[in-house]
PyMOL Python script that loads the backbone (N, CA, C, O; Angstrom):
from pymol import cmd

cmd.read_pdbstr("""\
ATOM      1  N   MET A   1     -16.484  -7.001  -6.076  1.00  0.00           N
ATOM      2  CA  MET A   1     -15.132  -6.845  -6.478  1.00  0.00           C
ATOM      3  C   MET A   1     -14.194  -6.874  -5.112  1.00  0.00           C
ATOM      4  O   MET A   1     -14.441  -6.160  -4.140  1.00  0.00           O
ATOM      5  N   LEU A   2     -13.198  -7.703  -5.169  1.00  0.00           N
ATOM      6  CA  LEU A   2     -12.333  -7.886  -4.174  1.00  0.00           C
ATOM      7  C   LEU A   2     -11.299  -6.683  -3.882  1.00  0.00           C
ATOM      8  O   LEU A   2     -11.071  -6.209  -2.769  1.00  0.00           O
ATOM      9  N   PHE A   3     -10.762  -6.315  -5.019  1.00  0.00           N
ATOM     10  CA  PHE A   3      -9.801  -5.171  -4.861  1.00  0.00           C
ATOM     11  C   PHE A   3     -10.367  -4.011  -5.746  1.00  0.00           C
ATOM     12  O   PHE A   3     -10.986  -4.187  -6.795  1.00  0.00           O
ATOM     13  N   PRO A   4     -10.074  -2.814  -5.186  1.00  0.00           N
ATOM     14  CA  PRO A   4     -10.523  -1.675  -6.080  1.00  0.00           C
ATOM     15  C   PRO A   4      -9.549  -1.560  -7.249  1.00  0.00           C
ATOM     16  O   PRO A   4      -8.405  -2.010  -7.174  1.00  0.00           O
ATOM     17  N   ARG A   5     -10.024  -0.956  -8.315  1.00  0.00           N
ATOM     18  CA  ARG A   5      -9.131  -0.660  -9.459  1.00  0.00           C
ATOM     19  C   ARG A   5      -8.211   0.445  -9.262  1.00  0.00           C
ATOM     20  O   ARG A   5      -7.187   0.528  -9.941  1.00  0.00           O
ATOM     21  N   SER A   6      -8.508   1.281  -8.393  1.00  0.00           N
ATOM     22  CA  SER A   6      -7.731   2.423  -8.190  1.00  0.00           C
ATOM     23  C   SER A   6      -7.951   2.793  -6.766  1.00  0.00           C
ATOM     24  O   SER A   6      -8.851   2.278  -6.102  1.00  0.00           O
ATOM     25  N   LEU A   7      -7.109   3.707  -6.285  1.00  0.00           N
ATOM     26  CA  LEU A   7      -7.161   4.239  -5.002  1.00  0.00           C
ATOM     27  C   LEU A   7      -8.469   5.230  -4.951  1.00  0.00           C
ATOM     28  O   LEU A   7      -8.916   5.781  -5.957  1.00  0.00           O
ATOM     29  N   PRO A   8      -8.962   5.362  -3.772  1.00  0.00           N
ATOM     30  CA  PRO A   8     -10.244   6.200  -3.799  1.00  0.00           C
ATOM     31  C   PRO A   8      -9.774   7.595  -3.978  1.00  0.00           C
ATOM     32  O   PRO A   8      -8.688   8.001  -3.565  1.00  0.00           O
ATOM     33  N   THR A   9     -10.763   8.398  -4.699  1.00  0.00           N
ATOM     34  CA  THR A   9     -10.414   9.776  -4.912  1.00  0.00           C
ATOM     35  C   THR A   9     -11.733  10.502  -4.402  1.00  0.00           C
ATOM     36  O   THR A   9     -12.763   9.888  -4.126  1.00  0.00           O
ATOM     37  N   SER A  10     -11.587  11.845  -4.311  1.00  0.00           N
ATOM     38  CA  SER A  10     -12.720  12.633  -3.996  1.00  0.00           C
ATOM     39  C   SER A  10     -12.961  13.776  -5.145  1.00  0.00           C
ATOM     40  O   SER A  10     -12.034  14.416  -5.641  1.00  0.00           O
ATOM     41  N   ARG A  11     -14.215  13.926  -5.463  1.00  0.00           N
ATOM     42  CA  ARG A  11     -14.435  14.924  -6.533  1.00  0.00           C
ATOM     43  C   ARG A  11     -13.914  16.235  -6.099  1.00  0.00           C
ATOM     44  O   ARG A  11     -13.539  17.031  -6.959  1.00  0.00           O
ATOM     45  N   HIS A  12     -13.850  16.557  -4.755  1.00  0.00           N
ATOM     46  CA  HIS A  12     -13.488  17.765  -4.184  1.00  0.00           C
ATOM     47  C   HIS A  12     -11.946  18.054  -4.116  1.00  0.00           C
ATOM     48  O   HIS A  12     -11.510  19.174  -3.850  1.00  0.00           O
ATOM     49  N   LEU A  13     -11.180  17.004  -4.366  1.00  0.00           N
ATOM     50  CA  LEU A  13      -9.723  16.963  -4.322  1.00  0.00           C
ATOM     51  C   LEU A  13      -9.097  16.751  -5.667  1.00  0.00           C
ATOM     52  O   LEU A  13      -9.614  15.947  -6.443  1.00  0.00           O
ATOM     53  N   ASP A  14      -8.102  17.368  -5.969  1.00  0.00           N
ATOM     54  CA  ASP A  14      -7.368  17.262  -7.429  1.00  0.00           C
ATOM     55  C   ASP A  14      -6.423  16.199  -7.211  1.00  0.00           C
ATOM     56  O   ASP A  14      -6.143  15.484  -8.173  1.00  0.00           O
ATOM     57  N   ALA A  15      -5.895  15.989  -6.101  1.00  0.00           N
ATOM     58  CA  ALA A  15      -4.715  15.054  -5.947  1.00  0.00           C
ATOM     59  C   ALA A  15      -4.933  13.965  -4.921  1.00  0.00           C
ATOM     60  O   ALA A  15      -5.701  14.207  -3.990  1.00  0.00           O
ATOM     61  N   LEU A  16      -4.329  12.783  -4.997  1.00  0.00           N
ATOM     62  CA  LEU A  16      -4.491  11.699  -4.007  1.00  0.00           C
ATOM     63  C   LEU A  16      -3.575  12.122  -2.889  1.00  0.00           C
ATOM     64  O   LEU A  16      -2.733  13.008  -3.038  1.00  0.00           O
ATOM     65  N   PRO A  17      -3.774  11.426  -1.698  1.00  0.00           N
ATOM     66  CA  PRO A  17      -2.866  11.607  -0.667  1.00  0.00           C
ATOM     67  C   PRO A  17      -1.520  11.071  -1.057  1.00  0.00           C
ATOM     68  O   PRO A  17      -1.438  10.128  -1.844  1.00  0.00           O
ATOM     69  N   ALA A  18      -0.487  11.626  -0.544  1.00  0.00           N
ATOM     70  CA  ALA A  18       0.859  11.209  -0.916  1.00  0.00           C
ATOM     71  C   ALA A  18       1.161   9.847  -0.170  1.00  0.00           C
ATOM     72  O   ALA A  18       1.955   9.058  -0.681  1.00  0.00           O
ATOM     73  N   PHE A  19       0.523   9.554   1.061  1.00  0.00           N
ATOM     74  CA  PHE A  19       0.841   8.409   1.738  1.00  0.00           C
ATOM     75  C   PHE A  19      -0.473   7.971   2.298  1.00  0.00           C
ATOM     76  O   PHE A  19      -1.417   8.743   2.468  1.00  0.00           O
ATOM     77  N   TYR A  20      -0.491   6.707   2.574  1.00  0.00           N
ATOM     78  CA  TYR A  20      -1.739   5.983   3.333  1.00  0.00           C
ATOM     79  C   TYR A  20      -1.247   5.391   4.549  1.00  0.00           C
ATOM     80  O   TYR A  20      -0.214   4.727   4.470  1.00  0.00           O
ATOM     81  N   ARG A  21      -1.868   5.536   5.752  1.00  0.00           N
ATOM     82  CA  ARG A  21      -1.523   4.908   6.954  1.00  0.00           C
ATOM     83  C   ARG A  21      -2.235   3.641   6.958  1.00  0.00           C
ATOM     84  O   ARG A  21      -3.114   3.388   6.135  1.00  0.00           O
ATOM     85  N   LEU A  22      -1.814   2.735   7.998  1.00  0.00           N
ATOM     86  CA  LEU A  22      -2.197   1.384   7.990  1.00  0.00           C
ATOM     87  C   LEU A  22      -3.676   1.122   7.992  1.00  0.00           C
ATOM     88  O   LEU A  22      -4.175   0.163   7.403  1.00  0.00           O
ATOM     89  N   ASN A  23      -4.408   2.077   8.727  1.00  0.00           N
ATOM     90  CA  ASN A  23      -5.852   1.777   8.773  1.00  0.00           C
ATOM     91  C   ASN A  23      -6.421   2.003   7.328  1.00  0.00           C
ATOM     92  O   ASN A  23      -7.322   1.270   6.921  1.00  0.00           O
ATOM     93  N   ASP A  24      -5.976   2.875   6.649  1.00  0.00           N
ATOM     94  CA  ASP A  24      -6.338   3.143   5.212  1.00  0.00           C
ATOM     95  C   ASP A  24      -5.970   1.938   4.338  1.00  0.00           C
ATOM     96  O   ASP A  24      -6.780   1.481   3.531  1.00  0.00           O
ATOM     97  N   VAL A  25      -4.699   1.410   4.510  1.00  0.00           N
ATOM     98  CA  VAL A  25      -4.332   0.318   3.722  1.00  0.00           C
ATOM     99  C   VAL A  25      -5.195  -0.882   3.918  1.00  0.00           C
ATOM    100  O   VAL A  25      -5.563  -1.534   2.940  1.00  0.00           O
ATOM    101  N   THR A  26      -5.557  -1.228   5.215  1.00  0.00           N
ATOM    102  CA  THR A  26      -6.328  -2.444   5.491  1.00  0.00           C
ATOM    103  C   THR A  26      -7.712  -2.221   4.996  1.00  0.00           C
ATOM    104  O   THR A  26      -8.358  -3.201   4.625  1.00  0.00           O
ATOM    105  N   ARG A  27      -8.241  -1.010   4.952  1.00  0.00           N
ATOM    106  CA  ARG A  27      -9.571  -0.773   4.434  1.00  0.00           C
ATOM    107  C   ARG A  27      -9.625  -0.856   2.951  1.00  0.00           C
ATOM    108  O   ARG A  27     -10.574  -1.398   2.383  1.00  0.00           O
ATOM    109  N   ILE A  28      -8.533  -0.281   2.257  1.00  0.00           N
ATOM    110  CA  ILE A  28      -8.548  -0.239   0.809  1.00  0.00           C
ATOM    111  C   ILE A  28      -8.194  -1.679   0.208  1.00  0.00           C
ATOM    112  O   ILE A  28      -8.669  -2.064  -0.861  1.00  0.00           O
ATOM    113  N   THR A  29      -7.330  -2.434   0.979  1.00  0.00           N
ATOM    114  CA  THR A  29      -6.997  -3.759   0.470  1.00  0.00           C
ATOM    115  C   THR A  29      -7.804  -4.946   0.878  1.00  0.00           C
ATOM    116  O   THR A  29      -7.770  -6.041   0.317  1.00  0.00           O
ATOM    117  N   ALA A  30      -8.519  -4.631   1.889  1.00  0.00           N
ATOM    118  CA  ALA A  30      -9.342  -5.717   2.593  1.00  0.00           C
ATOM    119  C   ALA A  30      -8.384  -6.783   3.187  1.00  0.00           C
ATOM    120  O   ALA A  30      -8.832  -7.912   3.384  1.00  0.00           O
ATOM    121  N   LEU A  31      -7.066  -6.488   3.491  1.00  0.00           N
ATOM    122  CA  LEU A  31      -6.215  -7.412   4.150  1.00  0.00           C
ATOM    123  C   LEU A  31      -6.158  -7.054   5.700  1.00  0.00           C
ATOM    124  O   LEU A  31      -6.334  -5.883   6.036  1.00  0.00           O
ATOM    125  N   SER A  32      -5.925  -7.998   6.610  1.00  0.00           N
ATOM    126  CA  SER A  32      -5.731  -7.781   7.901  1.00  0.00           C
ATOM    127  C   SER A  32      -4.239  -7.135   8.055  1.00  0.00           C
ATOM    128  O   SER A  32      -3.366  -7.184   7.189  1.00  0.00           O
ATOM    129  N   ARG A  33      -4.125  -6.492   9.394  1.00  0.00           N
ATOM    130  CA  ARG A  33      -2.818  -5.914   9.712  1.00  0.00           C
ATOM    131  C   ARG A  33      -1.688  -7.023   9.612  1.00  0.00           C
ATOM    132  O   ARG A  33      -0.618  -6.807   9.042  1.00  0.00           O
ATOM    133  N   SER A  34      -2.008  -8.198  10.198  1.00  0.00           N
ATOM    134  CA  SER A  34      -0.954  -9.183  10.166  1.00  0.00           C
ATOM    135  C   SER A  34      -0.741  -9.805   8.808  1.00  0.00           C
ATOM    136  O   SER A  34       0.394 -10.166   8.496  1.00  0.00           O
ATOM    137  N   THR A  35      -1.723  -9.948   8.006  1.00  0.00           N
ATOM    138  CA  THR A  35      -1.574 -10.326   6.583  1.00  0.00           C
ATOM    139  C   THR A  35      -0.671  -9.195   5.836  1.00  0.00           C
ATOM    140  O   THR A  35       0.333  -9.542   5.213  1.00  0.00           O
ATOM    141  N   VAL A  36      -0.995  -8.063   5.905  1.00  0.00           N
ATOM    142  CA  VAL A  36      -0.068  -6.968   5.343  1.00  0.00           C
ATOM    143  C   VAL A  36       1.369  -7.151   5.803  1.00  0.00           C
ATOM    144  O   VAL A  36       2.228  -7.210   4.923  1.00  0.00           O
ATOM    145  N   TYR A  37       1.730  -7.246   7.071  1.00  0.00           N
ATOM    146  CA  TYR A  37       3.025  -7.424   7.446  1.00  0.00           C
ATOM    147  C   TYR A  37       3.596  -8.702   7.145  1.00  0.00           C
ATOM    148  O   TYR A  37       4.820  -8.756   7.018  1.00  0.00           O
ATOM    149  N   ARG A  38       2.813  -9.886   6.990  1.00  0.00           N
ATOM    150  CA  ARG A  38       3.498 -11.056   6.612  1.00  0.00           C
ATOM    151  C   ARG A  38       3.799 -10.952   5.062  1.00  0.00           C
ATOM    152  O   ARG A  38       4.844 -11.409   4.600  1.00  0.00           O
ATOM    153  N   ARG A  39       2.874 -10.354   4.303  1.00  0.00           N
ATOM    154  CA  ARG A  39       3.278 -10.203   2.915  1.00  0.00           C
ATOM    155  C   ARG A  39       4.388  -9.274   2.697  1.00  0.00           C
ATOM    156  O   ARG A  39       5.065  -9.434   1.682  1.00  0.00           O
ATOM    157  N   ILE A  40       4.659  -8.362   3.475  1.00  0.00           N
ATOM    158  CA  ILE A  40       5.764  -7.473   3.343  1.00  0.00           C
ATOM    159  C   ILE A  40       7.078  -8.280   3.545  1.00  0.00           C
ATOM    160  O   ILE A  40       8.060  -8.141   2.816  1.00  0.00           O
ATOM    161  N   ALA A  41       7.007  -9.159   4.628  1.00  0.00           N
ATOM    162  CA  ALA A  41       8.201 -10.052   4.892  1.00  0.00           C
ATOM    163  C   ALA A  41       8.461 -10.998   3.805  1.00  0.00           C
ATOM    164  O   ALA A  41       9.594 -11.412   3.559  1.00  0.00           O
ATOM    165  N   GLU A  42       7.409 -11.342   3.151  1.00  0.00           N
ATOM    166  CA  GLU A  42       7.593 -12.284   1.999  1.00  0.00           C
ATOM    167  C   GLU A  42       7.953 -11.585   0.595  1.00  0.00           C
ATOM    168  O   GLU A  42       8.302 -12.217  -0.402  1.00  0.00           O
ATOM    169  N   GLY A  43       7.826 -10.267   0.659  1.00  0.00           N
ATOM    170  CA  GLY A  43       8.222  -9.468  -0.468  1.00  0.00           C
ATOM    171  C   GLY A  43       6.929  -9.325  -1.425  1.00  0.00           C
ATOM    172  O   GLY A  43       7.068  -8.871  -2.561  1.00  0.00           O
ATOM    173  N   ARG A  44       5.806  -9.681  -0.987  1.00  0.00           N
ATOM    174  CA  ARG A  44       4.599  -9.554  -1.786  1.00  0.00           C
ATOM    175  C   ARG A  44       3.763  -8.451  -1.528  1.00  0.00           C
ATOM    176  O   ARG A  44       2.615  -8.475  -1.971  1.00  0.00           O
ATOM    177  N   PHE A  45       4.208  -7.391  -0.812  1.00  0.00           N
ATOM    178  CA  PHE A  45       3.440  -6.264  -0.599  1.00  0.00           C
ATOM    179  C   PHE A  45       4.416  -5.092  -0.341  1.00  0.00           C
ATOM    180  O   PHE A  45       5.446  -5.381   0.268  1.00  0.00           O
ATOM    181  N   PRO A  46       4.238  -3.858  -0.707  1.00  0.00           N
ATOM    182  CA  PRO A  46       5.131  -2.786  -0.584  1.00  0.00           C
ATOM    183  C   PRO A  46       5.477  -2.549   0.763  1.00  0.00           C
ATOM    184  O   PRO A  46       4.658  -2.777   1.654  1.00  0.00           O
ATOM    185  N   GLU A  47       6.737  -2.064   1.030  1.00  0.00           N
ATOM    186  CA  GLU A  47       7.037  -1.673   2.504  1.00  0.00           C
ATOM    187  C   GLU A  47       6.716  -0.262   2.722  1.00  0.00           C
ATOM    188  O   GLU A  47       6.837   0.565   1.818  1.00  0.00           O
ATOM    189  N   PRO A  48       6.307   0.036   3.909  1.00  0.00           N
ATOM    190  CA  PRO A  48       5.950   1.430   4.358  1.00  0.00           C
ATOM    191  C   PRO A  48       7.253   2.150   4.356  1.00  0.00           C
ATOM    192  O   PRO A  48       8.319   1.535   4.345  1.00  0.00           O
ATOM    193  N   VAL A  49       7.172   3.538   4.369  1.00  0.00           N
ATOM    194  CA  VAL A  49       8.195   4.466   4.460  1.00  0.00           C
ATOM    195  C   VAL A  49       8.039   5.014   5.935  1.00  0.00           C
ATOM    196  O   VAL A  49       6.926   5.154   6.443  1.00  0.00           O
ATOM    197  N   HIS A  50       9.157   5.301   6.563  1.00  0.00           N
ATOM    198  CA  HIS A  50       9.169   5.934   7.751  1.00  0.00           C
ATOM    199  C   HIS A  50       9.084   7.509   7.718  1.00  0.00           C
ATOM    200  O   HIS A  50       9.946   8.179   7.150  1.00  0.00           O
ATOM    201  N   LEU A  51       8.012   8.054   8.351  1.00  0.00           N
ATOM    202  CA  LEU A  51       7.740   9.414   8.208  1.00  0.00           C
ATOM    203  C   LEU A  51       8.440  10.254   9.311  1.00  0.00           C
ATOM    204  O   LEU A  51       8.485  11.483   9.260  1.00  0.00           O
ATOM    205  N   GLY A  52       8.983   9.514  10.309  1.00  0.00           N
ATOM    206  CA  GLY A  52       9.496  10.248  11.478  1.00  0.00           C
ATOM    207  C   GLY A  52       8.862   9.775  12.762  1.00  0.00           C
ATOM    208  O   GLY A  52       7.662   9.504  12.803  1.00  0.00           O
ATOM    209  N   GLY A  53       9.662   9.670  13.822  1.00  0.00           N
ATOM    210  CA  GLY A  53       9.225   9.070  14.986  1.00  0.00           C
ATOM    211  C   GLY A  53       8.793   7.592  14.845  1.00  0.00           C
ATOM    212  O   GLY A  53       9.561   6.736  14.405  1.00  0.00           O
ATOM    213  N   ARG A  54       7.525   7.333  15.239  1.00  0.00           N
ATOM    214  CA  ARG A  54       6.901   6.122  15.184  1.00  0.00           C
ATOM    215  C   ARG A  54       5.872   5.939  13.960  1.00  0.00           C
ATOM    216  O   ARG A  54       5.191   4.933  13.755  1.00  0.00           O
ATOM    217  N   ALA A  55       5.895   7.031  13.244  1.00  0.00           N
ATOM    218  CA  ALA A  55       4.984   7.018  12.087  1.00  0.00           C
ATOM    219  C   ALA A  55       5.506   6.490  10.842  1.00  0.00           C
ATOM    220  O   ALA A  55       6.641   6.795  10.477  1.00  0.00           O
ATOM    221  N   SER A  56       4.739   5.697  10.143  1.00  0.00           N
ATOM    222  CA  SER A  56       5.078   5.162   8.853  1.00  0.00           C
ATOM    223  C   SER A  56       3.737   5.064   7.985  1.00  0.00           C
ATOM    224  O   SER A  56       2.617   5.045   8.495  1.00  0.00           O
ATOM    225  N   ALA A  57       3.973   5.008   6.702  1.00  0.00           N
ATOM    226  CA  ALA A  57       3.042   5.019   5.775  1.00  0.00           C
ATOM    227  C   ALA A  57       3.346   4.431   4.419  1.00  0.00           C
ATOM    228  O   ALA A  57       4.530   4.252   4.138  1.00  0.00           O
ATOM    229  N   TRP A  58       2.410   4.111   3.549  1.00  0.00           N
ATOM    230  CA  TRP A  58       2.624   3.572   2.213  1.00  0.00           C
ATOM    231  C   TRP A  58       2.504   4.598   1.163  1.00  0.00           C
ATOM    232  O   TRP A  58       1.449   5.224   1.063  1.00  0.00           O
ATOM    233  N   PRO A  59       3.503   4.825   0.365  1.00  0.00           N
ATOM    234  CA  PRO A  59       3.349   5.787  -0.860  1.00  0.00           C
ATOM    235  C   PRO A  59       2.177   5.407  -1.684  1.00  0.00           C
ATOM    236  O   PRO A  59       1.972   4.212  -1.897  1.00  0.00           O
ATOM    237  N   SER A  60       1.386   6.318  -2.168  1.00  0.00           N
ATOM    238  CA  SER A  60       0.274   5.926  -2.896  1.00  0.00           C
ATOM    239  C   SER A  60       0.684   5.200  -4.191  1.00  0.00           C
ATOM    240  O   SER A  60      -0.024   4.272  -4.583  1.00  0.00           O
ATOM    241  N   ALA A  61       1.844   5.583  -4.921  1.00  0.00           N
ATOM    242  CA  ALA A  61       2.078   4.889  -6.046  1.00  0.00           C
ATOM    243  C   ALA A  61       2.532   3.356  -5.769  1.00  0.00           C
ATOM    244  O   ALA A  61       2.251   2.478  -6.585  1.00  0.00           O
ATOM    245  N   ALA A  62       3.198   3.098  -4.659  1.00  0.00           N
ATOM    246  CA  ALA A  62       3.512   1.788  -4.343  1.00  0.00           C
ATOM    247  C   ALA A  62       2.304   0.954  -4.076  1.00  0.00           C
ATOM    248  O   ALA A  62       2.226  -0.206  -4.479  1.00  0.00           O
ATOM    249  N   LEU A  63       1.373   1.540  -3.402  1.00  0.00           N
ATOM    250  CA  LEU A  63       0.041   0.942  -3.054  1.00  0.00           C
ATOM    251  C   LEU A  63      -0.664   0.647  -4.304  1.00  0.00           C
ATOM    252  O   LEU A  63      -1.236  -0.431  -4.462  1.00  0.00           O
ATOM    253  N   GLN A  64      -0.646   1.604  -5.239  1.00  0.00           N
ATOM    254  CA  GLN A  64      -1.409   1.394  -6.583  1.00  0.00           C
ATOM    255  C   GLN A  64      -0.757   0.292  -7.298  1.00  0.00           C
ATOM    256  O   GLN A  64      -1.484  -0.494  -7.905  1.00  0.00           O
ATOM    257  N   ALA A  65       0.549   0.123  -7.309  1.00  0.00           N
ATOM    258  CA  ALA A  65       1.322  -0.965  -7.979  1.00  0.00           C
ATOM    259  C   ALA A  65       0.759  -2.378  -7.538  1.00  0.00           C
ATOM    260  O   ALA A  65       0.593  -3.313  -8.322  1.00  0.00           O
ATOM    261  N   TRP A  66       0.500  -2.411  -6.248  1.00  0.00           N
ATOM    262  CA  TRP A  66      -0.048  -3.699  -5.687  1.00  0.00           C
ATOM    263  C   TRP A  66      -1.366  -3.914  -6.073  1.00  0.00           C
ATOM    264  O   TRP A  66      -1.740  -5.033  -6.424  1.00  0.00           O
ATOM    265  N   ILE A  67      -2.193  -2.839  -6.040  1.00  0.00           N
ATOM    266  CA  ILE A  67      -3.661  -2.965  -6.472  1.00  0.00           C
ATOM    267  C   ILE A  67      -3.829  -3.321  -7.810  1.00  0.00           C
ATOM    268  O   ILE A  67      -4.789  -4.020  -8.134  1.00  0.00           O
ATOM    269  N   ASP A  68      -2.924  -2.885  -8.719  1.00  0.00           N
ATOM    270  CA  ASP A  68      -2.977  -3.123 -10.109  1.00  0.00           C
ATOM    271  C   ASP A  68      -2.749  -4.598 -10.442  1.00  0.00           C
ATOM    272  O   ASP A  68      -3.254  -5.086 -11.453  1.00  0.00           O
ATOM    273  N   ASP A  69      -1.946  -5.356  -9.551  1.00  0.00           N
ATOM    274  CA  ASP A  69      -1.693  -6.758  -9.723  1.00  0.00           C
ATOM    275  C   ASP A  69      -1.225  -7.412  -8.440  1.00  0.00           C
ATOM    276  O   ASP A  69      -0.060  -7.734  -8.209  1.00  0.00           O
ATOM    277  N   PRO A  70      -2.262  -7.573  -7.631  1.00  0.00           N
ATOM    278  CA  PRO A  70      -1.874  -8.184  -6.141  1.00  0.00           C
ATOM    279  C   PRO A  70      -1.382  -9.530  -6.236  1.00  0.00           C
ATOM    280  O   PRO A  70      -0.577  -9.880  -5.373  1.00  0.00           O
ATOM    281  N   GLN A  71      -1.716 -10.348  -7.125  1.00  0.00           N
ATOM    282  CA  GLN A  71      -1.196 -11.764  -7.353  1.00  0.00           C
ATOM    283  C   GLN A  71       0.237 -11.810  -7.792  1.00  0.00           C
ATOM    284  O   GLN A  71       1.071 -12.584  -7.322  1.00  0.00           O
ATOM    285  N   GLY A  72       0.466 -10.892  -8.760  1.00  0.00           N
ATOM    286  CA  GLY A  72       1.809 -10.904  -9.399  1.00  0.00           C
ATOM    287  C   GLY A  72       2.859  -9.890  -8.724  1.00  0.00           C
ATOM    288  O   GLY A  72       4.025  -9.857  -9.118  1.00  0.00           O
ATOM    289  N   TYR A  73       2.430  -9.136  -7.778  1.00  0.00           N
ATOM    290  CA  TYR A  73       3.389  -8.161  -7.207  1.00  0.00           C
ATOM    291  C   TYR A  73       4.527  -8.776  -6.481  1.00  0.00           C
ATOM    292  O   TYR A  73       4.342  -9.700  -5.689  1.00  0.00           O
ATOM    293  N   ARG A  74       5.709  -8.281  -6.734  1.00  0.00           N
ATOM    294  CA  ARG A  74       6.949  -8.741  -6.162  1.00  0.00           C
ATOM    295  C   ARG A  74       7.772  -7.525  -5.981  1.00  0.00           C
ATOM    296  O   ARG A  74       8.036  -6.837  -6.968  1.00  0.00           O
ATOM    297  N   ARG A  75       8.235  -7.176  -4.711  1.00  0.00           N
ATOM    298  CA  ARG A  75       9.045  -6.134  -4.378  1.00  0.00           C
ATOM    299  C   ARG A  75      10.325  -6.294  -4.980  1.00  0.00           C
ATOM    300  O   ARG A  75      10.906  -7.378  -4.933  1.00  0.00           O
ATOM    301  N   ALA A  76      10.871  -5.163  -5.618  1.00  0.00           N
ATOM    302  CA  ALA A  76      12.193  -5.271  -6.125  1.00  0.00           C
ATOM    303  C   ALA A  76      13.332  -5.456  -5.168  1.00  0.00           C
ATOM    304  O   ALA A  76      13.344  -4.893  -4.073  1.00  0.00           O
ATOM    305  N   LYS A  77      14.281  -6.241  -5.582  1.00  0.00           N
ATOM    306  CA  LYS A  77      15.232  -6.670  -4.607  1.00  0.00           C
ATOM    307  C   LYS A  77      16.105  -5.279  -4.472  1.00  0.00           C
ATOM    308  O   LYS A  77      16.248  -4.506  -5.419  1.00  0.00           O
ATOM    309  N   PRO A  78      16.607  -5.089  -3.307  1.00  0.00           N
ATOM    310  CA  PRO A  78      17.571  -3.952  -3.211  1.00  0.00           C
ATOM    311  C   PRO A  78      18.833  -4.150  -3.661  1.00  0.00           C
ATOM    312  O   PRO A  78      19.336  -5.261  -3.495  1.00  0.00           O
ATOM    313  N   GLU A  79      19.575  -3.100  -4.319  1.00  0.00           N
ATOM    314  CA  GLU A  79      20.869  -3.130  -4.821  1.00  0.00           C
ATOM    315  C   GLU A  79      21.796  -3.434  -3.715  1.00  0.00           C
ATOM    316  O   GLU A  79      21.608  -2.901  -2.622  1.00  0.00           O
ATOM    317  N   PRO A  80      22.815  -4.273  -3.908  1.00  0.00           N
ATOM    318  CA  PRO A  80      23.735  -4.449  -2.888  1.00  0.00           C
ATOM    319  C   PRO A  80      24.887  -3.275  -2.772  1.00  0.00           C
ATOM    320  O   PRO A  80      25.750  -3.341  -1.896  1.00  0.00           O
TER     321      PRO A  80
END
""", "prot")
cmd.dss("prot")
cmd.show_as("cartoon", "prot")
cmd.util.cbc("prot")
cmd.orient("prot")
């Protein structure tokens, strides 16, 4: 299976992490760092949110939306 059907879970945890860092995103999606950022620029992958300083991560819901339909995913256009 190329893409997992859902984000990884642990039997010991009741909730998923709220955010995933780049290392987790590349592991979960099997995409390289450069491919992730190229697809972000093309609108074909969710944008990370800035957590403060130089830290950024992907919300689990946004990442799950991409996992559910990687070929059909398109980022919503921002309102003007």
